[in-house]
Structures are given as C-alpha cells and as structure tokens.
N, C-alpha and C positions, 0 to 999 in steps of 0.2 A: 416242380422244381422250387422248393422253398429256400430262402436265405437263412443261414445260421452263422453265428459268431465263431471266429477262429483267430489264432495268432499265426502270422506268416513271417518269413524271413526273406527280406529283399536287400541285396547287397550288404550282407552280414549285419543287418539291423532288423530287430523284431517290430512288427507293426500289427495293430489290431485291425482285423478285416472281417468282411462278410464273404461267405462262399455259397455257391450253388453249382450243381453239376448235372449234366445230362449224359448220355451215352457217348457223345462225341467231343464235348468240350467241358472245361471247368471255368467258371467266372469267379473273379474276386472283385470286391468293391473295397478300395483303399484310399487313403489320403494322397492327394497329389504331391504332398511334401516328400514322398518317397522317391521321386525323380526317376521313375522306371521308364524304360522305353521297350519297344517291340524287340524281341530276340533275347531279352533278359530272362533270368530265371526267378521263380517264386517257389520257395520251400514251404510246404505245409505238412506238419508231421513228418512222416518218413518219405513223402512224395516230393518230387521236384517237377514243376510245370514250366514250360517255355511259353512266354507271352507272344501271341500272334496278332493281337489287335488291342488297341487301347481307345476307350471312349471317355472323353472329358464331359461328365454329366453337366448339363446346362451351360457348358462352355465358360465356367467361372474359375477354373483352375483350383477347385476344392476337392472333389471326389472323382476318382477314376474307376471305370469298370474295365478290368483286364480279362480278355478272352484268351484262354490258354489251351494248349494241347493237353491230351490226357497224360497219364503218368509217363515220365521220361527219366529213368534212373541211370542212363548211360551204361548199363550192363547189357552185354549181348545176350540175346535170347536164342535158345536152341530151336532150330526150325525143322520142319518135316515131321513125319510120323515115325514112331518106333515100330509100328506094326508093318511087317514085311509080307503080309498075306498076298499082296499083288505082285511080288517078285517071283522070278522063276529060277530054279536051280538048274544049271546046265551041266 
C-alpha cells in the first residue's frame, strides 16, 4: 500500500491529498484546514468515500489521516444472480 498524490473534494472545495487503499478501506492524508469530520464525504475522481475514522497525526492539528469506506456512489446495486439453474419449474 503505497501513498500517491491526488486531488480530493471535501465540502465543495478541492484539496491536495495523498491516498492509499487496501481491499477494505481507503485512506487519505489531508490538511486539517479542511475541517472534515466522521460521516462526511470525500470525492476522489468519480468515487465518493464516507469517512469512518479520523486520526490527527502527531496531535498537532496539521495533517489528518481519513479512513474511509470503499466506493459509495449512492446508486442501488442489483442483487442476486441472474442464473436460474437452481430454480425448479412446476
């Protein structure tokens, strides 16, 4: 998980940030000046991520690491399988 540079949108303002992701979470490192809190959204490219945890690095109020859920685009996803091989016609 290497960090790389991106631009993110927080509360309709663009910020320079660093990003790294794993299979379960996405982390952003941003300036504390963005005034973000848990539950807020971070937009990065076409993806929107919900902040679930915030860490103030070195407790100096300068840099925050935001731990976010994976992609959440507020669109419903079709569930279930389209294969009906297990169904039975009566």
